[in-house]
C-alpha positions as a Markdown table, in Angstrom:
| # | Residue | x | y | z |
|---|---|---|---|---|
| 1 | Unk | 39.6 | 71.6 | -81.9 |
| 2 | Unk | 37.8 | 72.8 | -78.8 |
| 3 | Unk | 34.5 | 71.1 | -78.2 |
| 4 | Unk | 33.3 | 67.7 | -79.4 |
| 5 | Unk | 29.9 | 69.0 | -80.5 |
| 6 | Unk | 28.4 | 69.2 | -84.0 |
| 7 | Unk | 30.7 | 72.1 | -85.1 |
| 8 | Unk | 33.9 | 70.7 | -83.6 |
| 9 | Unk | 33.4 | 67.1 | -84.8 |
| 10 | Unk | 32.6 | 68.2 | -88.3 |
| 11 | Unk | 35.7 | 70.4 | -88.5 |
| 12 | Unk | 37.8 | 67.6 | -87.0 |
| 13 | Unk | 36.5 | 65.1 | -89.6 |
| 14 | Unk | 37.1 | 67.4 | -92.5 |
| 15 | Unk | 40.6 | 68.3 | -91.3 |
| 16 | Unk | 41.5 | 64.7 | -90.8 |
| 17 | Unk | 40.4 | 63.8 | -94.3 |
| 18 | Unk | 42.7 | 66.6 | -95.6 |
| 19 | Unk | 45.6 | 64.8 | -93.9 |
| 20 | Unk | 46.0 | 66.7 | -90.6 |
| 21 | Unk | 46.7 | 65.3 | -87.2 |
| 22 | Unk | 43.7 | 66.5 | -85.2 |
| 23 | Unk | 43.1 | 66.6 | -81.5 |
| 24 | Unk | 39.7 | 67.4 | -80.0 |
| 25 | Unk | 39.5 | 68.7 | -76.4 |
| 26 | Unk | 36.1 | 68.1 | -74.8 |
| 27 | Unk | 35.1 | 69.4 | -71.4 |
| 28 | Unk | 32.6 | 66.6 | -70.6 |
| 29 | Unk | 33.4 | 62.9 | -70.1 |
| 30 | Unk | 31.7 | 61.9 | -73.4 |
| 31 | Unk | 32.1 | 63.3 | -76.8 |
| 32 | Unk | 29.1 | 64.5 | -78.8 |
| 33 | Unk | 28.2 | 67.9 | -77.3 |
| 34 | Unk | 24.5 | 68.8 | -77.6 |
| 35 | Unk | 23.9 | 65.7 | -79.6 |
| 36 | Unk | 24.6 | 63.7 | -76.4 |
| 37 | Unk | 23.5 | 66.0 | -73.6 |
| 38 | Unk | 20.8 | 68.2 | -75.1 |
| 39 | Unk | 18.7 | 66.1 | -77.5 |
| 40 | Unk | 16.6 | 63.4 | -75.9 |
| 41 | Unk | 17.1 | 59.7 | -76.7 |
| 42 | Unk | 13.6 | 59.5 | -78.2 |
| 43 | Unk | 14.6 | 62.1 | -80.8 |
| 44 | Unk | 18.2 | 61.0 | -81.4 |
| 45 | Unk | 19.4 | 57.6 | -80.2 |
| 46 | Unk | 22.9 | 58.0 | -78.6 |
| 47 | Unk | 24.2 | 54.9 | -80.2 |
| 48 | Unk | 24.0 | 56.7 | -83.6 |
| 49 | Unk | 26.1 | 59.6 | -82.3 |
| 50 | Unk | 28.8 | 57.3 | -80.8 |
| 51 | Unk | 29.0 | 55.3 | -84.1 |
| 52 | Unk | 29.8 | 58.6 | -85.9 |
| 53 | Unk | 32.4 | 59.5 | -83.3 |
| 54 | Unk | 34.0 | 56.1 | -83.7 |
| 55 | Unk | 34.2 | 56.8 | -87.5 |
| 56 | Unk | 36.2 | 60.0 | -86.7 |
| 57 | Unk | 38.5 | 58.0 | -84.4 |
| 58 | Unk | 39.1 | 55.6 | -87.3 |
| 59 | Unk | 40.3 | 58.6 | -89.4 |
| 60 | Unk | 42.9 | 59.3 | -86.7 |
| 61 | Unk | 41.1 | 62.0 | -84.7 |
| 62 | Unk | 42.2 | 62.0 | -81.1 |
| 63 | Unk | 39.5 | 63.0 | -78.6 |
| 64 | Unk | 40.6 | 64.0 | -75.1 |
| 65 | Unk | 37.7 | 64.3 | -72.7 |
| 66 | Unk | 37.5 | 65.9 | -69.3 |
| 67 | Unk | 39.7 | 68.8 | -70.6 |
| 68 | Unk | 38.3 | 72.3 | -70.1 |
| 69 | Unk | 40.2 | 74.7 | -72.4 |
| 70 | Unk | 40.7 | 77.9 | -70.4 |
| 71 | Unk | 40.9 | 75.9 | -67.2 |
| 72 | Unk | 43.0 | 72.8 | -67.9 |
| 73 | Unk | 45.1 | 74.9 | -70.4 |
| 74 | Unk | 44.4 | 78.1 | -72.2 |
| 75 | Unk | 44.4 | 78.4 | -76.0 |
| 76 | Unk | 47.8 | 80.1 | -75.9 |
| 77 | Unk | 49.4 | 77.1 | -74.1 |
| 78 | Unk | 48.0 | 74.8 | -76.8 |
| 79 | Unk | 49.5 | 77.0 | -79.5 |
| 80 | Unk | 52.8 | 77.0 | -77.7 |
| 81 | Unk | 52.6 | 73.2 | -77.5 |
| 82 | Unk | 52.8 | 73.0 | -81.3 |
| 83 | Unk | 49.2 | 73.2 | -82.6 |
| 84 | Unk | 49.2 | 75.3 | -85.8 |
| 85 | Unk | 45.6 | 76.3 | -85.7 |
| 86 | Unk | 42.7 | 76.2 | -83.4 |
| 87 | Unk | 38.9 | 75.8 | -84.0 |
| 88 | Unk | 36.6 | 76.9 | -81.2 |
| 89 | Unk | 33.4 | 75.0 | -81.2 |
| 90 | Unk | 32.6 | 75.3 | -77.5 |
| 91 | Unk | 28.9 | 75.9 | -78.0 |
| 92 | Unk | 26.6 | 78.0 | -75.9 |
| 93 | Unk | 26.2 | 76.2 | -72.7 |
| 94 | Unk | 25.6 | 79.0 | -70.2 |
| 95 | Unk | 21.9 | 79.1 | -69.3 |
| 96 | Unk | 19.9 | 82.2 | -69.1 |
| 97 | Unk | 17.6 | 83.0 | -66.1 |
| 98 | Unk | 15.0 | 85.7 | -65.5 |
| 99 | Unk | 16.2 | 86.9 | -62.2 |
| 100 | Unk | 12.9 | 86.2 | -60.4 |
| 101 | Unk | 12.5 | 86.2 | -56.7 |
| 102 | Unk | 12.9 | 82.6 | -55.5 |
| 103 | Unk | 14.6 | 81.5 | -58.7 |
| 104 | Unk | 17.4 | 79.9 | -56.6 |
| 105 | Unk | 15.1 | 77.5 | -54.7 |
| 106 | Unk | 15.6 | 73.8 | -54.9 |
| 107 | Unk | 13.6 | 72.2 | -57.7 |
| 108 | Unk | 14.4 | 75.0 | -60.1 |
| 109 | Unk | 16.5 | 73.8 | -63.0 |
| 110 | Unk | 17.9 | 75.3 | -66.2 |
| 111 | Unk | 16.9 | 73.2 | -69.2 |
| 112 | Unk | 20.6 | 72.6 | -69.8 |
| 113 | Unk | 21.0 | 71.0 | -66.4 |
| 114 | Unk | 17.8 | 69.0 | -66.6 |
| 115 | Unk | 18.5 | 67.6 | -70.1 |
| 116 | Unk | 22.1 | 66.9 | -69.3 |
| 117 | Unk | 21.3 | 64.9 | -66.2 |
| 118 | Unk | 18.7 | 62.9 | -68.2 |
| 119 | Unk | 20.3 | 62.5 | -71.6 |
| 120 | Unk | 24.0 | 62.2 | -70.7 |
| 121 | Unk | 24.0 | 61.0 | -67.1 |
| 122 | Unk | 21.0 | 58.7 | -67.4 |
| 123 | Unk | 19.8 | 60.2 | -64.1 |
| 124 | Unk | 16.4 | 58.7 | -64.4 |
| 125 | Unk | 17.8 | 55.2 | -63.9 |
| 126 | Unk | 17.7 | 53.5 | -60.5 |
| 127 | Unk | 21.0 | 54.0 | -58.7 |
| 128 | Unk | 22.3 | 56.7 | -61.0 |
| 129 | Unk | 25.3 | 58.6 | -59.5 |
| 130 | Unk | 23.7 | 61.9 | -60.7 |
| 131 | Unk | 20.1 | 61.7 | -59.6 |
| 132 | Unk | 17.3 | 63.8 | -61.0 |
| 133 | Unk | 14.0 | 64.8 | -59.4 |
| 134 | Unk | 10.9 | 62.8 | -60.4 |
| 135 | Unk | 8.4 | 65.7 | -60.1 |
| 136 | Unk | 4.7 | 65.5 | -59.7 |
| 137 | Unk | 3.9 | 68.8 | -61.5 |
| 138 | Unk | 6.4 | 70.8 | -63.6 |
| 139 | Unk | 6.4 | 74.3 | -65.1 |
| 140 | Unk | 8.6 | 74.8 | -68.1 |
| 141 | Unk | 9.2 | 78.4 | -69.0 |
| 142 | Unk | 9.9 | 79.1 | -72.7 |
| 143 | Unk | 8.5 | 78.2 | -76.1 |
| 144 | Unk | 11.4 | 77.0 | -78.1 |
| 145 | Unk | 12.5 | 73.5 | -79.2 |
| 146 | Unk | 14.6 | 73.1 | -76.0 |
| 147 | Unk | 11.5 | 73.9 | -73.9 |
| 148 | Unk | 9.6 | 71.1 | -75.8 |
| 149 | Unk | 12.4 | 68.6 | -75.2 |
| 150 | Unk | 12.6 | 69.5 | -71.5 |
| 151 | Unk | 8.8 | 69.2 | -71.2 |
| 152 | Unk | 8.6 | 65.9 | -72.9 |
| 153 | Unk | 11.5 | 64.5 | -70.7 |
| 154 | Unk | 9.6 | 65.7 | -67.6 |
| 155 | Unk | 6.5 | 64.0 | -68.9 |
| 156 | Unk | 8.4 | 60.7 | -69.3 |
| 157 | Unk | 9.4 | 61.0 | -65.6 |
| 158 | Unk | 5.7 | 60.8 | -64.7 |
| 159 | Unk | 5.1 | 64.6 | -64.2 |
| 160 | Unk | 2.1 | 66.7 | -65.2 |
| 161 | Unk | 3.8 | 69.4 | -67.3 |
| 162 | Unk | 2.7 | 73.0 | -68.0 |
| 163 | Unk | 4.6 | 75.1 | -70.6 |
| 164 | Unk | 4.3 | 78.8 | -69.6 |
| 165 | Unk | 5.0 | 81.2 | -72.5 |
| 166 | Unk | 4.3 | 84.9 | -72.7 |
| 167 | Unk | 3.0 | 85.0 | -76.3 |
| 168 | Unk | 0.3 | 83.0 | -78.2 |
| 169 | Unk | 0.5 | 79.7 | -80.0 |
| 170 | Unk | 1.2 | 81.5 | -83.3 |
| 171 | Unk | 4.3 | 83.1 | -81.8 |
| 172 | Unk | 5.8 | 79.9 | -80.3 |
| 173 | Unk | 9.4 | 79.7 | -81.7 |
| 174 | Unk | 9.5 | 75.9 | -81.5 |
| 175 | Unk | 9.1 | 73.9 | -84.7 |
| 176 | Unk | 5.4 | 73.2 | -85.4 |
| 177 | Unk | 5.9 | 69.4 | -85.2 |
| 178 | Unk | 7.6 | 69.7 | -81.9 |
| 179 | Unk | 4.7 | 71.6 | -80.4 |
| 180 | Unk | 2.3 | 69.0 | -81.9 |
| 181 | Unk | 4.3 | 66.2 | -80.4 |
| 182 | Unk | 4.2 | 67.8 | -77.0 |
| 183 | Unk | 0.5 | 68.3 | -77.2 |
| 184 | Unk | 0.0 | 64.7 | -78.2 |
| 185 | Unk | 1.8 | 63.6 | -75.1 |
| 186 | Unk | -0.6 | 65.6 | -72.9 |
| 187 | Unk | 1.6 | 68.6 | -72.1 |
| 188 | Unk | -0.5 | 71.6 | -71.1 |
| 189 | Unk | 0.2 | 75.0 | -72.7 |
| 190 | Unk | -0.4 | 78.0 | -70.5 |
| 191 | Unk | 0.0 | 80.7 | -73.2 |
| 192 | Unk | 0.0 | 84.5 | -72.8 |
| 193 | Unk | 1.4 | 84.0 | -69.3 |
| 194 | Unk | 4.6 | 84.9 | -67.7 |
| 195 | Unk | 6.2 | 84.0 | -64.3 |
| 196 | Unk | 6.9 | 86.8 | -61.9 |
| 197 | Unk | 7.9 | 85.0 | -58.7 |
| 198 | Unk | 8.9 | 81.5 | -57.5 |
| 199 | Unk | 7.4 | 80.5 | -54.1 |
| 200 | Unk | 8.9 | 78.0 | -51.7 |
| 201 | Unk | 8.7 | 76.3 | -48.3 |
| 202 | Unk | 10.8 | 76.5 | -45.2 |
| 203 | Unk | 13.0 | 73.7 | -46.5 |
| 204 | Unk | 14.0 | 75.7 | -49.5 |
| 205 | Unk | 12.0 | 73.7 | -52.1 |
| 206 | Unk | 9.8 | 75.3 | -54.8 |
| 207 | Unk | 6.0 | 74.9 | -54.1 |
| 208 | Unk | 4.4 | 77.2 | -56.7 |
| 209 | Unk | 5.0 | 79.7 | -59.4 |
| 210 | Unk | 3.2 | 83.1 | -59.4 |
| 211 | Unk | 2.3 | 84.2 | -63.0 |
| 212 | Unk | 0.6 | 87.1 | -64.7 |
| 213 | Unk | -1.6 | 87.0 | -67.8 |
| 214 | Unk | -0.5 | 88.8 | -70.9 |
| 215 | Unk | -2.1 | 90.4 | -74.0 |
| 216 | Unk | -0.4 | 91.1 | -77.2 |
| 217 | Unk | 0.2 | 94.8 | -78.0 |
| 218 | Unk | 2.2 | 96.5 | -80.8 |
| 219 | Unk | 5.0 | 94.7 | -82.6 |
| 220 | Unk | 8.5 | 94.9 | -81.0 |
| 221 | Unk | 11.9 | 95.1 | -82.7 |
| 222 | Unk | 11.7 | 91.4 | -83.7 |
| 223 | Unk | 8.4 | 92.1 | -85.6 |
| 224 | Unk | 6.4 | 90.0 | -83.1 |
| 225 | Unk | 3.6 | 91.7 | -81.1 |
| 226 | Unk | 4.9 | 92.7 | -77.7 |
| 227 | Unk | 3.3 | 91.0 | -74.7 |
| 228 | Unk | 1.8 | 93.4 | -72.2 |
| 229 | Unk | 0.9 | 92.5 | -68.6 |
| 230 | Unk | -2.9 | 92.6 | -67.8 |
| 231 | Unk | -3.2 | 94.4 | -64.5 |
| 232 | Unk | -4.6 | 92.4 | -61.6 |
| 233 | Unk | -4.2 | 89.1 | -63.5 |
| 234 | Unk | -1.9 | 87.3 | -61.1 |
| 235 | Unk | -2.5 | 83.6 | -60.5 |
| 236 | Unk | -0.5 | 80.7 | -58.9 |
| 237 | Unk | 0.4 | 77.3 | -60.3 |
| 238 | Unk | 1.3 | 74.8 | -57.6 |
| 239 | Unk | 4.4 | 72.8 | -58.7 |
| 240 | Unk | 7.3 | 71.0 | -57.3 |
| 241 | Unk | 9.6 | 71.6 | -60.3 |
| 242 | Unk | 10.4 | 74.5 | -62.6 |
| 243 | Unk | 12.6 | 74.3 | -65.7 |
| 244 | Unk | 13.9 | 77.6 | -67.3 |
| 245 | Unk | 14.2 | 77.2 | -71.1 |
| 246 | Unk | 14.7 | 80.8 | -72.2 |
| 247 | Unk | 18.0 | 80.4 | -74.1 |
| 248 | Unk | 21.7 | 80.1 | -73.5 |
| 249 | Unk | 24.8 | 82.1 | -74.0 |
| 250 | Unk | 28.5 | 81.1 | -74.8 |
| 251 | Unk | 30.5 | 80.3 | -71.7 |
| 252 | Unk | 32.8 | 83.3 | -71.0 |
| 253 | Unk | 35.8 | 81.1 | -70.0 |
| 254 | Unk | 37.5 | 80.9 | -73.4 |
| 255 | Unk | 37.2 | 84.6 | -74.2 |
| 256 | Unk | 38.3 | 85.6 | -70.7 |
| 257 | Unk | 41.5 | 83.5 | -70.9 |
| 258 | Unk | 42.5 | 84.3 | -74.5 |
| 259 | Unk | 43.8 | 87.8 | -75.2 |
| 260 | Unk | 42.7 | 89.4 | -78.4 |
| 261 | Unk | 39.5 | 87.5 | -79.0 |
| 262 | Unk | 36.8 | 89.9 | -79.9 |
| 263 | Unk | 33.2 | 89.2 | -78.9 |
| 264 | Unk | 29.8 | 90.9 | -79.5 |
| 265 | Unk | 27.5 | 92.2 | -76.8 |
| 266 | Unk | 26.0 | 88.8 | -76.4 |
| 267 | Unk | 29.4 | 87.3 | -75.7 |
| 268 | Unk | 29.6 | 85.4 | -79.0 |
| 269 | Unk | 32.9 | 85.2 | -80.8 |
| 270 | Unk | 33.2 | 87.6 | -83.8 |
| 271 | Unk | 34.4 | 85.9 | -87.0 |
| 272 | Unk | 35.0 | 86.9 | -90.6 |
| 273 | Unk | 33.6 | 85.3 | -93.7 |
| 274 | Unk | 36.1 | 82.4 | -93.3 |
| 275 | Unk | 35.1 | 81.8 | -89.6 |
| 276 | Unk | 38.4 | 83.3 | -88.5 |
| 277 | Unk | 38.4 | 85.2 | -85.2 |
| 278 | Unk | 40.3 | 88.3 | -84.4 |
| 279 | Unk | 43.3 | 86.1 | -83.5 |
| 280 | Unk | 45.3 | 84.8 | -86.4 |
| 281 | Unk | 45.1 | 81.0 | -86.6 |
| 282 | Unk | 42.1 | 80.8 | -84.3 |
| 283 | Unk | 38.8 | 80.0 | -86.0 |
| 284 | Unk | 35.3 | 79.4 | -84.5 |
| 285 | Unk | 31.9 | 78.3 | -85.5 |
| 286 | Unk | 28.6 | 77.0 | -84.2 |
| 287 | Unk | 26.8 | 78.3 | -81.1 |
| 288 | Unk | 30.0 | 79.9 | -79.8 |
| 289 | Unk | 29.6 | 82.4 | -82.7 |
| 290 | Unk | 25.9 | 82.5 | -83.4 |
| 291 | Unk | 24.4 | 81.8 | -80.0 |
| 292 | Unk | 22.0 | 78.9 | -79.6 |
| 293 | Unk | 21.1 | 77.7 | -83.1 |
| 294 | Unk | 20.7 | 74.5 | -85.0 |
| 295 | Unk | 22.9 | 71.4 | -85.3 |
| 296 | Unk | 23.0 | 71.7 | -89.1 |
| 297 | Unk | 24.2 | 75.3 | -89.1 |
| 298 | Unk | 26.9 | 74.4 | -86.6 |
| 299 | Unk | 28.0 | 71.6 | -88.9 |
| 300 | Unk | 28.1 | 73.9 | -91.8 |
| 301 | Unk | 30.3 | 76.3 | -89.9 |
| 302 | Unk | 32.7 | 73.5 | -89.0 |
| 303 | Unk | 33.0 | 72.5 | -92.7 |
| 304 | Unk | 33.6 | 76.1 | -93.8 |
| 305 | Unk | 36.2 | 76.6 | -91.0 |
| 306 | Unk | 38.1 | 73.4 | -91.9 |
| 307 | Unk | 38.5 | 74.5 | -95.5 |
| 308 | Unk | 39.7 | 78.0 | -94.4 |
| 309 | Unk | 42.1 | 76.5 | -91.8 |
| 310 | Unk | 43.6 | 74.2 | -94.5 |
| 311 | Unk | 44.0 | 77.2 | -96.9 |
| 312 | Unk | 45.6 | 79.3 | -94.2 |
| 313 | Unk | 48.1 | 76.6 | -93.1 |
| 314 | Unk | 49.0 | 75.7 | -96.7 |
| 315 | Unk | 49.6 | 79.4 | -97.4 |
| 316 | Unk | 52.0 | 79.6 | -94.4 |
| 317 | Unk | 54.0 | 76.6 | -95.5 |
| 318 | Unk | 54.2 | 77.5 | -99.3 |
């Protein structure tokens, strides 16, 4: 099993209960995936996640951390080593950016990096080996659940936080209660706005974000009204931190090191109704297949794949 996130851990548990010897390869130093690095402690206490992982270990599941499949060893090498089937649950950890001028300035984070430093590395603690900035004023770009998590984490670091989103409150993709919780904590919503440039100083640090105001036009392909720039509406927000929370994509490492794995235009692995990829014996599920989605859908894919892997292996040995 590649990846110790929700999909991988679910598949591992189900396969172990069916009597298989299961090894999970995890790239980070702690198992749990997005449950550990992406979801803040105030939403999901990490002790609960680790207790569930210990339950899997009690079932006989071996978890090997600091092992990057595709770099430490490719899938083909694992198959050659005797593994009968592989489940890819490597998630969608590659952050998206907008390609704005100044986006590479210091103080500009992806939500992935910001949340990982805080949730997994505990970077907010004094003396942390992986420090994180304690900003005075932060802009979070995006309107999804990850944007709300990043904004609330920045707020807990003592920052004034602005969420910049190009549509209106009605179009925010985050769950309603997540938006309400963010508002209760004093996070400011700058809606119908979009960043166009990141401004910085001579030391290479972000100092401000230039934005434009938007209005909603005709519906686009998604059915939502398309945001249109209002000419001459530029304005500047002075900040010392910017967090980009506009989605993630699957890391290309596995598909680029495994021959015969088909992907779609978004780089997601293509699977059939049984979660099998284009390679026989290689299954996949969760964000590596769907792109960034929910924990519960990833767990469902892990369960479905485990049943299909069991049926396939039993069919080979009959």
